C-alpha positions as CSV (number, residue, x, y, z in Angstrom):
1,M,-97.3,20.3,-134.4
2,D,-98.3,23.9,-134.0
3,E,-99.9,25.4,-131.1
4,A,-103.3,26.3,-133.0
5,R,-103.3,22.6,-134.2
6,R,-102.7,21.6,-130.9
7,R,-105.3,23.7,-129.1
8,A,-108.0,22.1,-132.0
9,L,-107.2,19.0,-131.4
10,R,-107.8,19.2,-127.6
11,T,-111.1,20.7,-128.7
12,L,-111.8,17.8,-130.8
13,V,-111.1,15.5,-127.9
14,L,-112.8,17.2,-125.7
15,V,-116.2,17.4,-127.8
16,A,-116.0,13.5,-128.5
17,N,-115.4,13.1,-124.5
18,G,-118.5,14.7,-124.4
19,T,-120.6,13.5,-126.7
20,I,-118.8,9.9,-125.1
21,L,-120.8,11.0,-121.6
22,V,-124.3,11.7,-123.1
23,V,-124.5,9.0,-125.5
24,A,-123.5,6.9,-122.3
25,M,-125.8,8.2,-120.2
26,L,-128.9,7.1,-122.7
27,A,-127.9,4.1,-123.5
28,A,-127.5,3.3,-119.6
29,W,-130.9,4.3,-118.8
30,A,-132.4,2.8,-122.0
31,L,-130.3,-0.5,-120.7
32,H,-131.8,-0.2,-117.4
33,Q,-135.1,0.1,-119.0
34,A,-134.9,-2.9,-120.9
35,L,-133.5,-5.3,-117.9
36,R,-136.4,-4.0,-115.9
37,E,-138.4,-6.5,-117.3
38,T,-136.6,-9.8,-117.0
39,V,-134.4,-8.4,-113.5
40,E,-136.8,-8.1,-110.7
41,L,-134.2,-6.4,-108.4
42,L,-134.0,-3.2,-110.8
43,K,-136.5,-1.0,-109.1
44,A,-138.0,2.0,-111.6
45,P,-135.1,4.8,-112.6
46,P,-135.8,8.8,-112.2
47,P,-138.0,10.4,-115.2
48,L,-136.0,10.7,-118.6
49,T,-136.7,14.8,-117.8
50,A,-134.7,14.3,-114.4
51,Y,-132.5,12.3,-115.5
52,L,-131.5,14.9,-118.3
53,R,-131.6,17.6,-116.2
54,L,-128.8,15.5,-114.2
55,A,-126.8,15.3,-117.6
56,Y,-127.1,19.0,-117.7
57,L,-125.2,19.3,-114.9
58,M,-122.6,16.7,-115.3
59,L,-121.0,17.5,-118.4
60,P,-119.1,20.5,-117.0
61,L,-117.6,18.4,-114.3
62,W,-117.3,15.5,-116.3
63,L,-115.2,17.8,-119.3
64,V,-113.1,19.7,-116.8
65,L,-112.1,16.2,-115.1
66,N,-111.2,15.7,-118.6
67,V,-109.0,18.8,-118.8
68,V,-107.1,18.3,-115.3
69,L,-106.4,14.7,-115.9
70,G,-104.7,15.7,-119.3
71,L,-107.2,13.5,-121.4
72,D,-107.6,16.1,-123.6
73,R,-104.0,15.9,-124.4
74,A,-103.9,11.7,-124.6
75,F,-102.8,11.7,-128.7
76,E,-99.9,14.2,-127.8
77,R,-98.1,11.9,-126.0
78,R,-96.9,7.7,-126.7
79,R,-98.1,5.7,-123.4
80,R,-99.0,2.2,-123.4
81,L,-102.6,1.0,-122.7
82,I,-101.7,0.5,-119.0
83,W,-101.5,3.9,-118.2
84,L,-105.1,4.9,-120.2
85,V,-106.9,2.7,-118.1
86,W,-105.4,4.3,-115.4
87,D,-106.0,7.7,-116.1
88,L,-110.0,6.3,-117.0
89,A,-110.2,5.0,-113.9
90,K,-109.1,8.0,-111.9
91,L,-111.2,10.0,-113.9
92,H,-114.1,8.3,-113.0
93,A,-113.2,7.6,-109.5
94,L,-113.2,11.2,-109.4
95,A,-116.4,11.8,-111.3
96,L,-118.5,9.5,-109.3
97,A,-117.5,11.6,-106.3
98,G,-118.9,14.3,-107.8
99,L,-122.1,12.7,-109.0
100,A,-122.6,12.0,-105.3
101,L,-121.7,15.9,-104.9
102,L,-124.7,16.5,-107.5
103,L,-126.8,14.5,-106.0
104,F,-126.9,15.7,-102.7
105,L,-127.2,19.2,-103.8
106,T,-130.3,18.5,-106.0
107,Q,-132.1,15.8,-103.8
108,M,-132.6,13.7,-106.5
109,V,-132.4,10.2,-106.1
110,M,-130.7,7.8,-108.7
111,N,-130.7,3.5,-108.6
112,R,-127.2,2.3,-107.6
113,S,-127.5,0.1,-110.4
114,L,-128.0,2.9,-112.8
115,V,-125.3,5.0,-111.8
116,A,-123.2,1.0,-112.2
117,M,-124.3,1.0,-115.5
118,L,-123.7,4.3,-116.6
119,F,-119.8,4.4,-115.5
120,A,-119.1,0.6,-116.9
121,T,-120.7,1.9,-120.3
122,T,-118.4,5.7,-120.4
123,F,-115.4,3.3,-119.3
124,V,-115.3,0.9,-122.1
125,L,-116.7,3.5,-124.8
126,M,-114.1,5.8,-123.6
127,L,-111.5,2.7,-123.7
128,L,-112.6,1.4,-127.1
129,V,-112.4,5.2,-128.6
130,H,-109.0,6.3,-127.0
131,G,-107.5,3.0,-127.1
132,G,-108.8,2.2,-131.0
133,L,-107.7,5.9,-132.1
134,G,-104.1,5.8,-130.3
135,A,-103.4,2.6,-132.0
136,W,-104.8,4.0,-135.3
137,L,-102.4,6.9,-134.6
138,A,-99.3,5.1,-133.9
139,Y,-100.0,2.5,-137.0
140,H,-100.2,5.5,-139.5
141,R,-97.2,7.1,-137.9
142,G,-95.3,4.1,-138.2
143,R,-96.2,4.0,-142.1
144,G,-95.2,7.9,-142.0
145,F,-98.6,9.1,-142.4
146,G,-99.8,12.1,-140.4
147,R,-96.3,13.4,-140.2
148,E,-95.2,16.8,-141.7
149,S,-92.4,16.7,-143.6
150,W,-89.5,19.9,-143.4
151,L,-87.2,21.6,-145.4
152,L,-84.6,22.9,-143.8
153,V,-82.5,25.9,-146.0
154,G,-79.4,27.2,-144.2
155,A,-76.8,25.4,-142.3
156,A,-77.5,22.6,-139.2
157,T,-76.0,24.5,-136.2
158,P,-75.7,23.4,-132.6
159,E,-79.2,25.8,-132.1
160,V,-80.8,23.9,-134.5
161,R,-79.6,20.6,-133.9
162,A,-81.1,20.9,-130.4
163,F,-84.6,22.4,-131.7
164,L,-84.6,19.3,-133.8
165,D,-83.6,17.0,-131.2
166,T,-86.9,18.6,-129.2
167,A,-89.2,18.2,-132.2
168,S,-88.2,14.2,-132.6
169,R,-89.2,13.7,-129.4
170,D,-93.1,14.7,-130.3
171,A,-95.7,12.1,-130.7
172,Y,-95.8,14.1,-133.8
173,A,-92.7,14.4,-134.9
174,P,-91.6,15.8,-138.1
175,R,-90.2,13.4,-141.4
176,L,-87.0,16.0,-141.8
177,V,-86.7,15.6,-145.8
178,G,-83.3,17.1,-145.8
179,F,-81.6,20.9,-145.9
180,L,-80.2,23.6,-148.3
181,A,-76.8,24.9,-147.7
182,S,-74.3,26.5,-149.4
183,P,-71.0,25.6,-149.8
184,A,-69.5,28.5,-147.3
185,E,-72.5,27.4,-144.9
186,L,-71.3,23.9,-145.1
187,A,-67.6,24.7,-144.3
188,G,-68.7,27.1,-141.3
189,H,-69.8,24.0,-140.0
190,A,-67.2,21.6,-140.6
191,E,-66.5,20.7,-137.1
192,L,-70.2,19.5,-136.3
193,P,-70.2,15.2,-136.4
194,A,-71.9,13.6,-139.5
195,Q,-74.7,15.0,-140.7
196,P,-78.3,12.4,-140.1
197,L,-79.9,15.2,-142.8
198,R,-79.7,14.7,-146.6
199,H,-77.7,17.7,-148.1
200,L,-79.9,18.7,-151.0
201,G,-78.0,21.2,-152.5
202,A,-77.6,25.0,-152.6
203,P,-80.7,27.7,-151.6
204,S,-80.5,28.3,-155.2
205,D,-82.1,25.1,-155.9
206,L,-85.1,25.3,-153.6
207,A,-87.4,26.0,-156.1
208,Q,-86.8,22.7,-157.7
209,I,-86.2,20.7,-154.6
210,L,-90.0,22.0,-153.9
211,H,-91.3,19.8,-157.1
212,E,-89.3,16.9,-156.4
213,E,-90.1,16.5,-152.8
214,A,-93.1,16.0,-151.0
215,V,-92.7,19.7,-148.6
216,D,-95.0,20.6,-145.9
217,H,-93.1,22.9,-144.5
218,V,-89.8,25.4,-145.0
219,F,-87.8,26.6,-142.3
220,F,-85.0,29.4,-143.7
221,L,-82.6,29.2,-140.6
222,P,-79.7,32.4,-139.8
223,P,-78.2,33.9,-141.2
224,H,-80.4,35.3,-143.7
225,H,-80.2,37.1,-147.0
226,R,-82.2,39.1,-147.9
227,R,-82.3,38.2,-151.5
228,E,-82.5,34.6,-151.0
229,S,-85.4,34.6,-148.0
230,A,-87.3,36.9,-150.3
231,E,-87.2,34.4,-153.4
232,G,-87.5,31.6,-150.9
233,L,-90.4,33.2,-149.5
234,E,-92.3,33.7,-153.0
235,H,-91.0,30.3,-154.2
236,C,-92.7,29.1,-151.2
237,E,-95.8,31.3,-151.8
238,N,-96.6,30.4,-155.5
239,L,-96.6,26.8,-154.3
240,G,-98.9,27.3,-151.4
241,I,-96.3,25.6,-148.5
242,P,-95.9,27.5,-145.1
243,A,-92.5,29.3,-144.4
244,H,-90.9,29.9,-141.4
245,L,-88.2,32.3,-141.0
246,W,-86.2,31.3,-137.6
247,V,-85.1,34.7,-135.6
248,D,-81.6,34.8,-134.2
249,L,-81.5,37.0,-130.9
250,A,-78.6,37.7,-129.1
251,Q,-80.3,36.9,-126.2
252,A,-83.2,34.9,-125.8
253,V,-86.9,36.7,-124.7
254,R,-89.8,35.6,-123.1
255,T,-92.5,37.2,-125.1
256,P,-93.5,34.9,-127.7
257,P,-93.5,36.4,-131.6
258,R,-96.0,37.1,-133.9
259,W,-96.1,38.6,-137.1
260,L,-97.5,41.5,-137.9
261,A,-99.0,43.4,-141.3
262,L,-98.8,46.8,-141.2
263,Y,-98.9,49.4,-144.1
264,D,-98.7,46.5,-146.2
265,R,-95.4,45.5,-144.8
266,P,-94.6,42.7,-142.3
267,F,-93.1,42.8,-138.8
268,L,-92.2,40.0,-136.5
269,S,-94.3,41.9,-133.5
270,F,-93.3,41.1,-129.4
271,T,-96.3,41.8,-127.5
272,P,-96.1,41.5,-123.5
273,A,-99.2,39.7,-122.9
274,P,-101.1,40.7,-125.8
275,K,-104.8,41.2,-125.2
276,R,-107.4,41.0,-127.8
277,P,-108.9,44.0,-129.5
278,E,-112.0,43.1,-129.1
279,A,-111.6,42.6,-125.3
280,L,-110.1,45.5,-124.5
281,V,-113.2,47.8,-126.7
282,I,-115.3,46.1,-124.6
283,K,-113.8,46.5,-121.7
284,H,-113.5,50.2,-122.6
285,G,-117.3,50.4,-123.6
286,L,-118.4,49.4,-120.4
287,D,-116.1,51.9,-118.4
288,L,-117.6,54.9,-120.4
289,T,-121.0,53.8,-119.8
290,A,-120.3,52.7,-115.9
291,A,-118.8,55.8,-115.7
292,A,-121.9,58.0,-117.2
293,L,-124.5,55.7,-114.9
294,G,-122.3,56.3,-111.8
295,L,-121.7,59.9,-112.7
296,L,-125.9,60.3,-112.9
297,V,-126.8,57.9,-109.5
298,T,-124.4,59.6,-107.4
299,A,-124.6,63.1,-108.5
300,P,-127.0,64.0,-105.2
301,L,-124.0,62.7,-103.2
302,L,-121.3,64.8,-105.0
303,L,-123.5,68.1,-104.8
304,A,-123.6,66.8,-100.6
305,I,-119.7,66.5,-100.4
306,A,-118.7,69.1,-102.6
307,L,-121.1,71.6,-100.1
308,A,-119.7,70.0,-97.0
309,I,-115.7,70.3,-98.2
310,R,-116.7,73.9,-99.4
311,L,-118.7,74.7,-95.8
312,T,-115.6,73.2,-93.4
313,M,-112.5,73.4,-95.8
314,G,-113.4,76.1,-98.2
315,S,-112.0,75.9,-101.7
316,P,-111.2,74.7,-103.5
317,V,-113.6,71.7,-103.3
318,L,-111.5,69.2,-106.1
319,F,-108.0,68.4,-105.4
320,V,-106.5,68.1,-109.1
321,Q,-103.1,66.0,-109.4
322,E,-101.1,65.4,-112.8
323,R,-100.4,61.6,-113.1
324,V,-99.3,58.7,-115.2
325,G,-101.8,56.9,-117.1
326,L,-101.4,54.2,-119.8
327,A,-97.6,54.0,-121.9
328,G,-96.9,57.1,-119.7
329,R,-99.2,59.8,-120.8
330,R,-100.0,61.7,-118.4
331,F,-103.4,63.6,-117.3
332,R,-104.9,65.9,-114.4
333,L,-106.4,63.3,-111.6
334,L,-109.5,64.5,-109.6
335,K,-110.2,63.9,-106.0
336,F,-112.4,66.0,-103.7
337,R,-110.0,67.6,-101.3
338,T,-109.2,66.2,-98.1
339,M,-106.6,67.9,-96.8
340,V,-105.7,71.3,-95.7
341,H,-104.2,74.0,-97.8
342,G,-100.9,73.5,-98.7
343,A,-100.7,70.3,-97.8
344,E,-98.4,69.3,-101.1
345,A,-95.7,72.0,-99.3
346,R,-95.9,70.3,-96.2
347,R,-94.9,66.6,-97.4
348,A,-90.8,66.9,-97.5
349,E,-91.2,67.6,-93.6
350,L,-92.9,64.7,-93.5
351,E,-90.9,62.2,-95.2
352,A,-89.7,61.0,-92.2
353,A,-92.9,59.4,-90.8
354,N,-93.1,57.6,-94.3
355,E,-94.6,54.2,-93.7
356,M,-94.6,53.0,-97.4
357,S,-91.0,51.7,-99.2
358,G,-90.2,52.9,-102.4
359,P,-90.9,56.1,-103.8
360,V,-94.6,56.2,-102.7
361,F,-95.8,58.1,-99.6
362,K,-98.0,56.8,-97.0
363,M,-98.8,57.4,-93.3
364,R,-101.3,56.6,-90.8
365,G,-102.7,59.9,-89.0
366,D,-101.2,62.4,-91.3
367,P,-101.8,66.0,-90.1
368,R,-102.5,67.3,-93.0
369,V,-105.6,65.2,-93.7
370,T,-109.0,67.5,-92.2
371,P,-111.4,65.1,-90.2
372,L,-114.0,65.4,-92.9
373,G,-111.5,64.5,-95.1
374,R,-110.1,61.3,-93.1
375,L,-113.7,60.2,-93.5
376,L,-113.9,60.5,-97.3
377,R,-110.7,58.3,-97.3
378,R,-111.9,55.8,-95.5
379,T,-115.2,55.5,-97.1
380,S,-113.1,56.1,-100.7
381,L,-116.2,58.7,-101.6
382,D,-113.0,61.2,-102.4
383,E,-112.0,59.0,-105.2
384,L,-115.9,59.3,-106.7
385,P,-114.7,62.5,-109.0
386,Q,-112.6,59.6,-111.0
387,L,-115.8,59.0,-112.6
388,W,-115.0,61.9,-114.6
389,N,-111.5,60.1,-115.4
390,V,-113.1,57.0,-116.3
391,L,-115.5,58.5,-118.8
392,S,-112.8,60.9,-120.6
393,G,-111.0,58.0,-121.1
394,A,-107.7,58.6,-119.4
395,M,-108.4,55.8,-116.7
396,S,-110.6,52.2,-115.9
397,L,-112.9,50.8,-113.8
398,V,-110.3,48.0,-112.9
399,G,-106.5,48.5,-113.2
400,P,-103.4,49.8,-111.8
401,R,-103.3,52.7,-109.2
402,P,-102.1,56.0,-111.3
403,L,-98.7,57.2,-109.3
404,P,-98.3,61.1,-109.3
405,V,-96.1,62.1,-112.1
406,A,-92.2,62.8,-109.6
407,E,-93.4,59.0,-107.9
408,Q,-93.9,57.3,-111.2
409,Q,-90.7,58.4,-113.0
410,Q,-88.9,57.0,-110.0
411,I,-90.1,53.2,-111.1
412,R,-87.6,51.9,-113.7
413,G,-87.4,48.4,-115.1
414,P,-89.9,45.7,-115.7
415,E,-92.3,47.3,-112.8
416,R,-92.8,50.3,-115.6
417,R,-95.0,47.6,-117.3
418,R,-97.7,48.5,-115.0
419,L,-98.2,51.3,-117.5
420,A,-99.3,49.0,-119.9
421,M,-103.1,49.1,-118.9
422,R,-105.5,52.0,-118.1
423,P,-105.3,52.8,-114.7
424,G,-108.3,52.4,-112.6
425,L,-110.5,53.4,-109.7
426,T,-109.9,49.9,-108.6
427,G,-107.7,47.2,-108.3
428,L,-106.1,44.4,-106.9
429,W,-103.8,46.9,-105.0
430,Q,-106.8,47.7,-103.2
431,T,-108.8,44.7,-102.7
432,S,-105.3,42.9,-101.4
433,G,-104.5,45.4,-98.4
434,R,-104.1,48.4,-99.9
435,S,-101.8,50.6,-97.7
436,D,-101.4,47.3,-95.7
437,L,-99.2,46.0,-98.4
438,D,-95.5,47.3,-98.7
439,F,-94.2,48.7,-102.2
440,E,-92.7,45.5,-103.6
441,Q,-96.5,43.8,-103.2
442,W,-98.4,46.4,-104.6
443,M,-95.7,46.5,-108.1
444,K,-96.4,42.9,-108.0
445,L,-99.8,43.1,-108.3
446,D,-100.1,45.7,-110.7
447,L,-97.8,43.5,-113.2
448,L,-99.7,40.2,-112.1
449,Y,-102.7,42.3,-113.5
450,V,-101.3,43.4,-116.8
451,D,-99.7,40.0,-117.1
452,T,-103.7,38.0,-116.5
453,W,-105.5,40.1,-117.6
454,S,-109.6,39.0,-118.4
455,P,-112.8,40.3,-118.3
456,A,-113.6,37.5,-115.8
457,L,-110.7,39.0,-113.5
458,D,-112.0,42.6,-113.7
459,F,-115.5,41.1,-112.8
460,R,-113.5,39.5,-109.7
461,I,-112.0,42.2,-108.6
462,L,-115.1,44.7,-108.8
463,L,-117.1,41.9,-106.4
464,R,-114.2,41.9,-103.8
465,T,-113.7,46.3,-104.0
466,I,-117.5,46.0,-102.9
467,P,-116.3,44.3,-99.0
468,V,-113.5,46.6,-98.9
469,L,-115.5,49.8,-99.5
470,L,-118.0,48.8,-96.8
471,F,-115.3,48.1,-94.4
472,G,-112.6,50.3,-95.3
473,R,-109.6,47.8,-95.5
474,G,-106.2,49.5,-95.6
475,A,-107.5,52.6,-96.2
476,R,-105.3,55.8,-94.9
């Protein structure tokens, strides 16, 4: 079963398990009300409205516990009933602890008898639903239903056999119809043991086989012949049967491939840590909006800092340096000047005092930094002009820190992947210690951001930036 169908099945299972909780809570409340008429020991339950508010809080916890314990993947593996009972017991023990915490936080009072009825009801319902569906799936799998039928076009090489062996261990293992291979392909793998697959003919027989056999998927194995593969794909397309091309690479890659249609031509795309285009558009839109508002709100402060620099250090007010941004694009980064004139020319004589590993330069007590510049650096106010870089599209609010051209050009190999995202005003490096970290840790944080980026991660970094600015941690 492909990953998309697995995700869909897991979502359906989660919806079913959430529905079971809601139904069980209503059933337990109704049962408790009915039994109170005959059992005098049962006290009045909380009002139904308060009970439903508790259900609203309980449902997210219940779904999270289902995912943590793997109950949303229950139908992806074959297991005995005793293991289902054990998983349900763990689920209900953790849910009971969570319910106790919710009752403590909300100061709501709930009858112990009602809690017992609730968890007894959910346990029974989930055991019946999961156990019943599991038995039904096992019965249908045994009769050959619910299994995809695969047809292979090409010889079963050792690599293909390893792939089929892995597929056979899946709970939804496919049924192998057979394979199509030319005499030359068969001769090339004559050393293989007796094939358990049926040899149905040559690749040219594909159209006939698809008319005679029940086939859900066709797999074209390497080496691919352009004419045969094109004809085979056309046959599958005409009959509405999904076709898959095996990509034989000399060396395995970690990046998952995907097909990309570009100007009416198909490409196999390998995109490291792919990002959703719509999420990136939202990120860029928020950057532009925040930068425009930031420049408007901080305009008086910007003017005050510029005037202070002009009076104490003279011109120029801004320090402009060429830096490397998205995918290696160069741009002119703006900062308030914090050093004396000719500071860049004096860097060579200070290299021996560099406290940072790698190609970057960081130094405590840098003699080139003026007293006002030291204050601006400690409070990060010298970075404010970069809001204009964000507004121009060269930078983002959150991202890897842009490096000068000379320093970035010395970074080679996988660490250059940090350029896959637009550079930012703040990022994981700034919120994790900044200059207190060595170069290797810095690069690891940048790659972690690139590989795991999400809007939620940006939001967490922005929140963590606030105390960093207030206390000036790691600033030099």
